[in-house]
N, C-alpha and C positions, 0 to 999 in steps of 0.2 A: 502111865502114861501121860507122859510131855505134855502139859500144855503148849499153847501157839505162843509165838513171840506175840510181842505187842505190836511190831511195827505190821506182823503180817494178817494181825484185828487189824487194823486200823488201815490197812490196804481194801479189806475184806469189805470193808463198811464203807470206803468211798467209794465200793465198783456197783453194793449196791444201792447207794446214793446218787447214779451216775446214770441206773439204769432204770429207777423209780424217774429223774429229770427226764430221761429219752421219751420215755409210757407220757406222760402228763404230756408232753409235745405233743408228742402224735396225735391225739384226744386229740388237742388245741385245733393241730393245720384237719385236722376229720371234722371238727366241731365247724370250720370257717369252712372249709369246702366246701361242706352240708349249707350253710348259710348262705352262702354267696351262690345254688347247688338252685336254693327253694326264692331267692330274691329273683334271679332272672328269673324263674316263673314265673313270681308275676310279674313280675317287668310286663315280661311277654300279653302274657294278662290281662292288662294293663292296657297294653297300645294296643293291643288286639278290641277291646270292651273299647277303648276312644277312637280308634278308624268305625270300627260299626256305627256307633253313634255317631260317629262326625259323615258319612256315607248317608245312614239316615236322615241327618239335618240336613243336607246339601239334598236330598228329594223335596223334602219336606220345601227349600226353598224353592224349588224347580215347580212346584208345585202350587205353588207361591203366587209365584211371575207367571204362570196363567192365567193365572186366577186378577194378577191384574189388566193382563193385554186384554179375558173377556170382560173384564166392567171396561175397561177406556173405549173396545168399542161399538159394548149399548151405549156410551154415553153419549158418544156421534152418533152413533142409528138416531139413538134420537131427537139428536141435534138435527141432526139432519128434518127429519119428519117436524118440529116442532116450528124453526123459524128455517129452514130452507136456508138457500146455497149460502147466504149472507154467514158470516163467522166473524166475531169480534172478544174483546180480549174482556170481557162483561159479561164471557156464556159462561154451565157450569164447569167444559173443559181446559178451560184455561185459570183453574182456581189448582191453586197447590196442595197436597196433602202435608201435612206436616208428618213428625216422625211419633207415627201411629201406634199403639199395643194392640196386638192380635187375640183373642182369644176364642176359647174350642168351640166353639157354633166359628166362625171365621173359619179356623184351621180346620173343618170339617172329620173335627170326634179328639187331631193329637194333640194329646198332654203340652199343657206349652205353661201351669199354673207354678212351677218350683222356678226358684229366682235365675237360676240356670239357661234356661232353654224356655225367657221371653222374646217372640214373636215382633217382631218389630216393622214396617214397612214407610218408607217419608214418598216424596219422587213430588212429578208436573209433566203437567203432557203442554207440549206446543206445537206450536203454527209451523209446519218442515218449509210450508210459503211468505211464511214473514223473513227470507230472507229470498239472497237472490241464487238463482241454481246455475252451475256451473254447464252442467250440460247443453242449458239456450245457446250455449255460441255455436254448437255446432244444432239445424235441425233437418229430418226429413236430409241426412248431408251434404248441407250447405253450410257457412256462414255464413253466421248473423251479426250484419253490422250495427242492432238495435243492439244489443247483449255486448258487442262487443268494447261498444261505448257508454253502456251502463258500467263495465266493467271495468272501465278506466277511470272515473270518474271517482269509481269508490278507492280504487287506487289512491287520486291521487288526496283523496278527502283521510286516508289512512296513513298519509306520507310513505307510500309506495311507487316505484319506477309503471309507468302507466303503461309503459314496451311489456310487462307481462301480461296480459291480456291481451295483446298480441301471441305473444308464444302458444299461453294456456291453450288456446282456439288450436292452433297448426297441430301442437297434442291430443287433444281433444278430434281432431280429423284422422288424426292416424291413424283411432280402432276404428276406425270404419274402411271397407274393403275397400281396395277401388278397382274399377271397369276401366281395360283396355282393351279396347278392339271389339269393344261386347264380351271380354274374359270378365268376368269377379275371381282377382286375385286375394290372397290371404289381407288379410289387414296389418301393419308395419309393429303393432302397441296391443295391447292390454288396455281396456273402457277402464276410465274412474273410475273407484266406489266408493271411496271412502277424501275429506277435505286434507284428513294427512297423505291421501296418495299424493298431496301437490307439493312434495318433497322429494319427489322421484323426477320433477320436470323441472328441466333447469332455468335460474336468474330465482327460484322458489327456496328463501331458506328457511330455517327456521322461524328467525323476527317473524317475516311475512306472511307466512302457517297461520303463525298465533295469531298476528293482527289481522288475519281474516276471516281467523273462527264463527269469533258470531253474526257478521253479516253473509253470511256462500252456506252456500251448502251442494250438495251432490244427488240428485232425486233419478229416478229411473225414468228410462224411455217409453218402457213397457212394464204394463203388471198383468202376469196369470191370473183372473181368476177361474174359478171349478170348470167353466168348459167355453167359455173366452180370453182368447190374450185382449187387454185393453190399452191403446195409443194413450201413453202421460209426455209426447212430446213439445216444449214451450210452456210449461204453465208457469202461470202466474202471479208478480206479488203481490197480494195480500194489504191494501190498503188501508184496512184496521187493524193488523196486527201488528205492519213490518217494523220495523226502529226506523231512527228519523237517518241515520245514515244513508243506508239502503234506500229512502223515498231521496235524498237529495239525490242518488244517484239514480233509478232510473225515471226520476223525472230533470228531463237537463231544465227548462224552465226554473231553478228555487237550488237558491243554496242551499246549507246547512244551517243556519242559522232560521230557516222559516219553514223548512221541516223538524226540526226540532219546534219551534211555534205551533205549530199544526200538531207534531205528536203532543206535546207536554200540557198542549192546551187548549184546543178546542176537542182532538180527539177523547180525552180525563173526560168528557161530559157528553161526549155520545158515538155514536157507528154511522157508518155510511151505506144507505141498500141502494145506493147507485154508483160510479165512476163522478157522476155529472153532480149529484150537491159536492161528494166528495169535493170537485176539482171549487166550485164553487165559495169552500172555506179556503183557500190558501189565498193569497193577497196576490192576485194580478190575473186569474183563474190561468195558470199552467193549464197546458197540450198531457192530458193524462190519457196517453196509447194507449189504447185494450189489449196491446196487443205484446204491454210488457207489465200491467194490473187487475186488479181485480175483485170485487168485496168479498170472493168465499172462498176458501182452501178444500185443498181434497186429500192433501198429504199432512202425516200429525206426528211426530215425534211424542214418544214414551219414555222420561228416563226415571230409572228412579235406583232405590237400596231396601235390598230386602236381607235382612239380622233374625238368623236359627238356630237357639245356640249358639257355636263356636263360627257356626258359619255365615260369614257377611257375603253378601252378592250385588254387583254397581252393575246396570245392564242399560240399555240404551232401543230402542225398538222404532223402527220408520212404520207408521200402518195408510191403507190408500183407504181412504173411502169415496164407496162407489155410487154406484142410484139407490141397488141391490142393499148390500153387503160389502164389509170391513174387510181388509185383508191385509194380515199379516207380511211385509213384503221383507224385512232382515231383524235379529235382531243380534246388539255383538255385546257383549260381558268383558265387565275393567276390573 
């Protein structure tokens, strides 16, 4: 039997080597594919776990927000029972809460000991009646001249056109159903609910809205309690809490400098149980109109931040304090 030629033997060796190379590449491809599949499964599992954790954290954040509002309601009820109808910035409700870590006792048993799930809260309660209520431009369906004039003065102090007060009053009037020949027709516009809604009023640009935001608010004209609807029209500015710009707008007989002297000087030392006492502290004894001013408040804003795990939420809530209970009017989350 003759031996194979050397060239034939070399060809067989090359073919066998090629087969081995293909086999190795096939194994590598299989291993790579298996690795990708396993990695995808682990990734999906991690995403699912994170999603569940985030949902649990969000639920815990909502629970904390509810607990904070419960606490705020208790504080307001205790304040009303202890100090009566007078509200000022030296009371407990006005103290800010710095960023504070919560423990398991406060969290109702939720585990917050690990560093990644620290529960934190921070916030403050504000007197909503320290600001000018824009809904007072129309009272009982009729334009209110004193409130329009107060808004005109505020716009002037802020360097904005005073004519915007009349435009806004007309816009608020459009939210009232007109009566024609004894028939009540549908309103031509929806009511304004937030200060940011001013952007929809002609003439109110972003700069004007931003300038007004610290000094005005929009409070509801009625609040539904457990068994009754309370009329809350014509809320009055609290002389004990209002900033100087608002006081200078509401009190026609003083300028901004006199209002600042009152706020930064006299009011830093004391509060006022009546408008007559507050009037005596202004130079010249200006008229403090009882239909525009008061020494107490019924509406309060709770603004704060809650953080739990990877979830952080900021919210603002409006509370109405009646004679018997405190009602949550609305809550906005940012």
